[in-house]
C-alpha positions in Angstrom: 0.0 0.0 0.0 1.1 3.6 -0.7 -0.9 6.6 0.4 -3.7 4.2 1.5 -4.0 2.9 -2.1 -2.9 -0.4 -3.6 0.6 0.1 -5.0 1.8 -3.5 -5.8 -0.9 -6.1 -5.8 1.5 -9.0 -5.0 5.1 -9.9 -4.5 5.3 -11.7 -7.8 5.3 -8.4 -9.6 8.6 -7.5 -7.9 12.1 -8.2 -9.3 14.4 -10.7 -7.6 16.4 -7.8 -6.2 13.4 -6.0 -4.9 12.1 -9.1 -3.1 15.6 -9.6 -1.6 15.6 -6.1 -0.2 12.1 -6.5 1.3 13.1 -9.9 2.8 16.3 -8.5 4.3 14.9 -5.4 6.0 11.6 -7.0 7.1 13.7 -9.8 8.6 15.6 -7.2 10.7 12.4 -5.8 12.0 10.9 -9.3 12.7 14.0 -10.6 14.4 14.2 -7.6 16.7 10.5 -7.9 17.5 11.0 -11.5 18.5 13.7 -10.4 21.0 10.8 -8.6 22.8 12.7 -5.3 22.8 10.8 -2.1 22.8 9.8 -1.3 19.2 8.0 2.0 18.5 10.2 3.2 15.6 13.1 1.9 13.5 15.6 3.8 15.7 14.7 1.5 18.6 16.2 -1.5 16.7 19.7 -2.3 17.9 22.1 -5.0 17.0 24.5 -6.3 14.4 23.5 -7.3 10.8 26.0 -9.3 8.7 25.2 -9.8 5.0 27.5 -11.5 2.4 27.3 -10.2 -1.2 24.6 -7.7 -0.4 24.5 -6.4 -3.9 23.7 -9.8 -5.5 20.7 -9.6 -7.9 20.3 -5.8 -7.3 19.7 -3.4 -10.2 22.3 -0.6 -10.4 19.9 2.0 -9.1 19.1 -0.3 -6.1 22.8 -0.6 -5.3 23.6 3.1 -5.6 20.4 4.8 -4.3 17.9 2.4 -2.5 20.2 0.2 -0.4 22.1 3.0 1.2 18.8 4.7 2.1 17.4 1.5 3.6 20.6 1.1 5.7 20.3 4.7 6.9 16.7 3.9 8.2 18.4 1.8 11.0 20.7 4.3 12.7 21.4 2.0 15.7 22.2 -1.1 13.8 25.8 -2.0 12.9 25.9 -3.3 9.4 28.8 -5.5 8.3 28.5 -6.3 4.7 30.6 -7.6 1.7 30.2 -6.3 -1.8 31.9 -6.2 -5.2 29.9 -3.1 -6.2 31.6 0.3 -6.6 28.2 1.8 -7.2 27.1 0.8 -3.7 30.1 2.5 -2.2 29.4 5.7 -4.2 25.9 5.6 -2.9 27.0 5.1 0.6 29.4 8.0 0.4 26.6 10.2 -1.0 24.2 9.1 1.8 26.6 9.0 4.8 29.5 11.2 3.8 33.2 10.0 3.5 33.5 9.6 7.3 30.1 8.0 7.9 31.2 4.4 7.1 34.4 2.4 6.6 35.6 0.4 3.6 38.1 -2.5 4.2 39.7 -4.1 1.2 39.8 -7.9 1.9 41.6 -10.1 2.6 44.3 -7.7 4.0 41.8 -5.4 5.8 43.4 -2.3 4.3 41.2 0.8 4.8 40.4 2.6 1.5 38.2 5.4 0.2 35.3 4.8 -2.2 37.3 5.9 -5.3 40.1 3.4 -4.3 37.8 0.5 -4.4 39.5 -2.3 -6.3 36.6 -3.2 -8.5 36.4 0.4 -9.7 40.1 0.6 -10.4 40.0 -2.8 -12.2 37.1 -1.6 -14.4 39.0 1.6 -15.2 42.2 -0.3 -16.0 40.4 -2.8 -18.3 38.9 0.1 -20.2 42.2 1.9 -20.4 44.1 -1.2 -21.6 42.0 -1.8 -24.8 44.3 -1.5 -27.8 42.1 0.9 -29.7 41.7 3.4 -26.8 45.3 3.0 -25.8 46.5 4.0 -29.3 43.9 6.9 -29.6 44.7 8.3 -26.1 48.5 8.1 -26.7 48.1 9.8 -30.1 45.9 12.6 -28.6 48.4 13.2 -25.7 51.4 13.4 -28.0 49.7 15.8 -30.4 47.4 18.0 -28.4 47.3 17.5 -24.6 49.1 19.9 -22.3 49.4 19.9 -18.5 46.4 21.7 -17.0 47.0 24.5 -14.5 43.9 25.3 -12.3 43.9 28.7 -10.7 41.3 30.1 -8.2 39.5 32.4 -10.6 39.2 34.2 -14.0 41.1 37.3 -12.7 44.1 35.0 -11.9 44.1 33.8 -15.5 43.9 37.4 -16.9 46.7 38.6 -14.6 48.9 35.6 -15.6 48.3 36.2 -19.3 49.2 39.9 -19.0 52.2 39.1 -16.8 53.5 36.6 -19.4 53.2 39.3 -22.1 55.1 42.0 -20.3 57.7 39.6 -18.7 58.3 37.6 -21.9 57.0 34.4 -20.3 54.6 33.4 -23.1 56.7 30.3 -23.9 55.8 28.9 -20.4 52.0 29.6 -20.8 52.1 28.1 -24.3 53.1 24.7 -22.7 50.0 24.6 -20.4 46.2 25.0 -20.4 45.0 27.6 -17.9 41.7 26.7 -16.3 39.4 28.6 -13.9 39.0 26.5 -10.8 36.2 28.8 -9.5 37.6 29.3 -6.0 40.0 27.5 -3.7 37.1 25.4 -2.4 36.7 23.8 -5.9 40.5 23.3 -6.1 40.2 21.3 -2.9 37.5 19.2 -4.5 39.7 18.5 -7.5 42.6 17.5 -5.2 40.3 15.2 -3.2 39.1 13.5 -6.3 42.7 12.8 -7.4 44.3 12.2 -4.0 44.2 8.4 -4.6 45.5 5.8 -7.1 43.5 7.5 -9.9 46.3 10.1 -10.0 48.6 7.5 -11.4 46.6 7.1 -14.6 45.7 10.7 -15.5 47.0 11.4 -19.1 49.1 14.4 -18.1 50.1 16.6 -15.2 47.6 18.7 -13.3 48.7 21.7 -11.2 46.4 23.3 -8.6 47.8 26.8 -8.1 46.5 28.3 -4.9 46.7 32.0 -3.8 48.9 32.8 -0.8 46.0 33.3 1.7 44.6 29.8 1.5 46.9 28.3 4.2 47.5 25.2 2.1 50.6 23.1 1.9 52.5 22.0 -1.2 51.8 18.4 -2.0 52.0 15.9 -4.8 50.1 12.7 -5.7 51.7 11.1 -8.8 50.9 13.5 -11.7 48.7 15.8 -9.6 50.5 18.8 -7.9 49.3 21.2 -5.3 51.3 24.5 -5.1 50.8 27.8 -3.3 51.9 31.1 -4.7 53.9 32.8 -1.8 53.0 36.3 -0.8 55.5 39.0 -1.5 57.0 40.9 1.5 56.8 44.3 -0.3 53.1 44.1 -1.0 50.5 45.8 1.3 47.9 43.4 0.0 47.7 40.1 1.9 44.8 38.3 0.2 44.5 36.9 -3.3 46.8 36.9 -6.3 46.9 40.7 -5.9 49.4 40.2 -3.1 52.0 39.8 -5.9 51.7 43.5 -6.6 54.4 45.6 -4.9 54.0 48.7 -2.8 54.7 51.1 -5.6 52.1 49.5 -7.9 49.4 49.7 -5.1 50.3 53.4 -4.5 50.0 54.0 -8.3 46.5 52.4 -8.3 45.4 54.4 -5.2 46.5 57.6 -7.0 44.6 56.8 -10.2 41.6 54.8 -8.8 41.4 55.1 -5.0 38.0 53.2 -5.0 39.9 50.0 -5.9 41.7 49.8 -2.5 40.2 49.7 0.9 42.3 51.0 3.8 42.0 50.2 7.5 44.0 52.6 9.6 46.1 51.5 12.6 44.1 51.2 15.7 44.1 49.5 19.1 41.6 47.6 21.3 41.4 46.6 24.9 39.9 43.3 25.9 39.7 42.4 29.7 42.4 45.0 30.4 44.8 43.8 27.7 45.7 46.4 25.1 46.2 45.1 21.5 47.5 47.1 18.6 45.9 46.5 15.2 48.3 47.4 12.3 47.1 49.3 9.3 46.0 47.1 6.3 44.9 47.4 2.7 42.8 45.1 0.6 41.2 45.1 -2.8 37.5 46.1 -2.6 35.5 43.0 -3.5 33.2 44.9 -5.8 36.2 46.5 -7.6 38.3 43.4 -8.3 37.2 43.2 -11.9 37.7 46.9 -12.6 41.2 46.8 -11.0 42.0 43.8 -13.1 40.9 45.6 -16.3 42.9 48.7 -15.4 46.1 46.7 -14.7 45.8 44.6 -17.7 45.5 47.7 -19.8 48.0 50.0 -18.1 50.3 47.6 -16.2 54.0 47.2 -17.1 56.8 44.8 -16.4 57.7 46.5 -13.2 54.1 46.2 -11.9 54.0 42.4 -12.7 57.6 41.7 -11.8 56.6 39.5 -8.7 54.6 37.2 -11.0 57.9 35.6 -11.9 57.4 33.3 -8.9 54.2 31.9 -10.4 55.9 31.2 -13.7 58.8 29.5 -11.9 56.3 27.2 -10.1 54.6 26.3 -13.4 57.9 25.7 -15.2 59.2 23.6 -12.3 56.1 21.3 -12.3 56.0 20.7 -16.0 59.7 20.0 -16.1 59.6 17.5 -13.2 
């Protein structure tokens, strides 16, 4: 019954997998009821459920969507299950989050993440190893593919292109593809998606280039690199790629377009009797970032962009490793 109306007239209209799911989860309810424990809701049910090959006979949508939702209905039951299905693990991660369950690769008991699941890796490797695709991919890489450099935003790309022009670094940018990562949060997602054995089979290098204020650490996983552009000591700007512009450039911008730069004067505060000095600071107005980028890309010179050399050094170092 569904909404007090007949939904499925009899069990014979269900698939083998659907019957298996009904049998499994009604059995959990029945067995707990037989224990004479209090049963007012599914959260009252406690115990351990062990199921071997839980994905057997299940349609792919049942593995990825239905089974994880059914497991979640029993928050106080410890499920210990075996499976060969990467789709089930993807569904579990979607439903419970990466930290909401554990995956152990048997027989050695090694703890892995969903994307490391051996069946998924094996399927990927089988696809990759077909002769036709191997030849096509190799040909494409040799002729067209370049390392990809993800930066935090479109302004970063425009600044790097202008800097390459005035600093004679176009030869370095010609060797890579610049891509907008749409914020450091999305760069984190890219890193997470490759921070596993998949990074060993990507067709070319991937560089995630963070701005200085993200508090990230340089790291590498096979062909995937995480690098942070260091801030420049001579810059009054501490946030974003604009921190590469030196004091003289920021003063020039303030003289021409003061609305681009916000200034907080030096001040002090006292909290519970403790006096604290707050130094003066400058930042790019968030609503003027685009206008400032336009102005610098039109009027900036080699001196203004001189500190961008460090970004090109990072890119060159990674592609030459």
